[in-house]
C-alpha positions, 0 to 999 in steps of 0.5 A: 376896890370892887368897883375899881376891878369891875371898871378895869375889866370893862375897860379891857373889854372895850379896848379889845372890841375896838382893837378887833380887825374885821375884813370888809367886803371891797374896800371903798377907798382902794385905788385903781393905781397902786404905788408900791415903792417906785412901782405903780400898779394898775388893775383891769378886770373884764368880766364875761358871762359864759354860756356854752354847751359845756358850762355856764357862769362867769369868768373874770380875768384880772390883770395887774400891770405896772404902768411903765411895764417894769418889774413888780416889787419883789415877792408881791402876792395876791391873797384874795379877790372881792366882787361887789355888784351894783345891784345891792340885793346881791351879797359881795363875794370874796374868794381865792383865784382859779389861776395865777400867772405871773411875769414879774420881770415884765410887771404883768400878773393875770388872775382868773376866776372861773365858774362864778355864779351868774349875774346879769349882762350889763350889771356893773361890778367893783372888783378888788384885789388884796395884795401882800409884800415881802414885809407882810404889808397888806394892800388893796387895788380896786376897779369900779363899775366894770360891765358884765359882758356876754361872750359865747366864746370865752 
C-alpha cells in the first residue's frame, strides 16, 4: 500500500506540472490576419525612435483593423502587447498599452506604447497583441520584422 500512495502522489505532481499554463513572449504561431467569426482583423505597427528635446525613447502605434472596414466583433478587448527584437541579446518585453482608442463601428482600434526603451534604428521587431473576446476566448495577432524608423517629429 505504501508504494501505491507514493506512485499516486508522483502521478499527481506530474499531471499538475504538465497542466501548468505559462505565458510565452511573442507567440510564434500568431497570424498577421486573425479571423474571429465573420470578421478578419489585420495588424500594422510602425515603430519610431523619438529624439526630441523633451524626450527620448521609442513610440509604437499599433493599428488593428477589419480587412473590409466593417465593425469589430462585439466586446473584443486588448490585454497586453509583446515586443521581440531580432537582436536576440535583447530580452522580449511585454506590457500594457499607454492609450487605446477604438472605433468599433468602423473596425479600427489604435493602440499606443510610449516611452519604451530605445533600441536601434533599422532593428527588426516582432509585435504581438493579446486579445480577449466577449466569451473569454484568447487570441494573438502578430506582425513580424517591422523596422524601427527614425523620426524627430513623432
